BAFI-3210 file (N, C-alpha, C; in Angstrom, 3 decimals, decimal comma, padded with zeros to 6 digits):
// residues 66
n [1|2|3|4|5|6|7|8|9|10|11|12|13|14|15|16|17|18|19|20|21|22|23|24|25|26|27|28|29|30|31|32|33|34|35|36|37|38|39|40|41|42|43|44|45|46|47|48|49|50|51|52|53|54|55|56|57|58|59|60|61|62|63|64|65|66]
n.u [009,552|008,446|005,588|004,123|001,851|001,941|-000,326|-000,490|-000,008|000,179|-000,537|000,346|-000,881|-000,384|-001,244|-001,734|-003,875|-007,413|-008,248|-006,895|-007,415|-007,655|-009,107|-008,514|-006,370|-005,012|-003,745|-004,281|-003,072|-003,141|-001,112|000,439|000,195|-001,958|-004,829|-007,701|-010,157|-009,356|-008,071|-010,256|-011,523|-009,633|-008,154|-005,753|-003,122|-000,019|002,850|004,599|004,926|004,955|007,166|008,985|010,014|007,788|006,617|008,762|009,240|006,848|006,917|009,268|008,428|006,267|007,437|010,167|011,036|009,476]
n.v [032,682|029,442|027,922|025,625|023,066|019,657|017,107|014,069|011,004|008,449|007,057|005,211|003,040|001,238|-001,292|-003,094|-003,199|-002,663|-000,122|001,901|004,250|003,108|003,686|006,158|005,979|005,319|003,004|000,751|-001,435|-004,402|-005,750|-008,960|-010,316|-009,114|-008,165|-010,327|-009,050|-006,863|-008,118|-009,250|-007,113|-005,874|-004,493|-005,259|-007,510|-007,791|-009,689|-010,571|-010,525|-007,900|-008,455|-009,517|-007,829|-006,904|-004,406|-003,032|-004,873|-004,703|-002,001|-002,017|-003,848|-002,466|-000,049|-000,233|-002,764|-003,234]
n.w [-009,255|-009,848|-008,722|-009,271|-008,651|-008,783|-009,143|-007,243|-008,824|-008,008|-004,999|-002,454|000,053|003,029|005,366|008,475|010,047|010,247|010,988|009,663|007,139|004,262|002,024|001,020|-000,630|-003,884|-004,468|-002,502|-000,011|001,903|004,382|004,199|006,620|007,819|009,840|009,978|009,370|007,840|005,677|004,407|003,151|001,630|-001,313|-002,447|-001,519|000,079|-001,024|000,893|004,494|007,057|008,540|006,879|004,868|003,357|002,631|001,332|-000,734|-002,285|-003,113|-004,653|-006,606|-007,825|-008,752|-009,482|-010,491|-012,826]
ca.u [009,619|007,295|005,022|003,138|001,633|001,614|-001,065|000,084|-000,668|000,199|-000,441|000,226|-001,146|-000,187|-001,702|-002,006|-005,096|-008,527|-008,506|-006,252|-008,367|-007,044|-009,941|-007,963|-005,227|-005,404|-003,120|-004,352|-002,576|-003,091|000,067|000,088|-000,157|-002,960|-005,944|-008,674|-011,164|-008,759|-007,846|-011,541|-011,950|-008,475|-008,063|-004,517|-002,399|001,402|003,350|005,326|004,395|005,774|008,389|009,835|010,192|006,609|006,475|009,841|009,016|005,780|007,395|010,181|007,636|005,439|008,132|011,537|011,154|008,288]
ca.v [031,303|028,649|027,143|024,714|021,854|018,503|016,127|012,733|009,998|007,208|007,201|003,859|002,931|-000,112|-001,419|-004,417|-003,039|-002,067|001,257|002,835|004,561|002,804|004,174|007,416|005,681|004,664|001,681|000,286|-002,781|-004,991|-006,587|-010,377|-010,733|-008,173|-008,762|-010,977|-008,093|-006,057|-008,980|-009,477|-005,943|-005,300|-004,610|-005,979|-008,028|-007,934|-011,060|-010,874|-009,783|-006,760|-008,955|-010,045|-006,804|-006,817|-003,048|-002,808|-005,753|-004,163|-000,760|-002,428|-004,483|-001,463|001,103|-000,472|-003,999|-003,374]
ca.w [-008,827|-010,272|-007,618|-009,826|-007,867|-009,604|-008,333|-007,159|-009,649|-007,259|-003,559|-001,910|001,479|003,546|006,745|009,033|010,835|009,510|011,393|008,734|006,070|002,971|000,922|000,526|-001,483|-005,128|-004,445|-001,112|000,241|003,237|004,531|004,180|007,974|008,342|010,566|009,088|008,895|006,769|004,514|003,735|002,374|000,938|-002,770|-002,751|-000,363|-000,244|-001,137|002,123|005,637|007,462|009,167|005,812|003,828|002,508|002,105|000,368|-001,877|-003,141|-003,738|-005,718|-007,663|-008,502|-009,332|-009,918|-011,278|-013,676]
c.u [008,322|006,825|003,923|003,053|001,217|000,871|-000,379|-000,707|-000,764|000,397|-000,713|-000,032|-001,029|-000,659|-001,803|-003,286|-006,164|-008,739|-007,801|-007,185|-007,740|-007,861|-009,418|-006,793|-005,695|-004,679|-003,123|-003,915|-002,792|-001,803|-000,383|-000,365|-001,155|-004,048|-006,963|-009,712|-010,622|-008,539|-009,128|-011,945|-010,829|-008,562|-006,860|-003,860|-000,939|001,798|004,058|004,724|005,358|007,038|009,387|009,868|009,009|006,421|007,514|009,639|007,952|006,187|008,348|009,413|006,852|006,260|009,516|011,624|009,954|008,575]
c.v [030,617|027,777|026,207|023,461|020,744|017,498|014,769|011,776|008,680|007,503|005,830|003,929|001,479|-000,161|-002,878|-004,382|-002,310|-000,597|002,304|003,023|004,356|003,312|005,476|007,218|005,020|003,335|001,182|-001,171|-003,156|-005,804|-008,040|-010,874|-009,773|-008,929|-009,313|-010,003|-007,203|-006,901|-009,225|-008,323|-005,332|-005,499|-005,457|-006,409|-008,215|-009,400|-011,511|-010,066|-008,672|-007,193|-009,481|-009,113|-006,703|-005,451|-002,765|-003,636|-005,200|-002,861|-001,096|-003,019|-003,450|-000,431|000,813|-001,654|-004,234|-004,170]
c.w [-009,238|-009,115|-008,107|-008,965|-008,815|-008,744|-008,347|-008,035|-008,896|-005,786|-002,961|-000,419|001,901|004,982|007,156|009,860|010,036|009,850|010,527|007,544|004,690|001,788|000,326|-000,437|-002,774|-005,330|-003,000|-000,971|001,696|003,277|004,624|005,554|008,625|009,106|009,566|008,542|007,789|005,514|003,734|002,827|001,534|-000,572|-003,161|-001,448|-000,778|-000,289|000,136|003,267|006,053|008,208|008,140|004,611|002,871|001,868|001,031|-000,895|-002,819|-003,816|-004,880|-006,900|-008,473|-009,270|-009,912|-010,874|-012,174|-014,877]
res [x|x|x|x|x|x|x|x|x|x|x|x|x|x|x|x|x|x|x|x|x|x|x|x|x|x|x|x|x|x|x|x|x|x|x|x|x|x|x|x|x|x|x|x|x|x|x|x|x|x|x|x|x|x|x|x|x|x|x|x|x|x|x|x|x|x]
***
């Protein structure tokens, strides 16, 4: 049995609060309705908030609708 481990090339992280350690992700996103302290330090912000399919929209944009 082959047990080769393939490293992840893309690891997305999403949050609305600064207490989530987004620095561990290579595609860190703050949700559009995130707290002000997170929005100030976020690399990327979703186009929609978490009440309007923001997470799904960004996944589709990054991986499906390229």
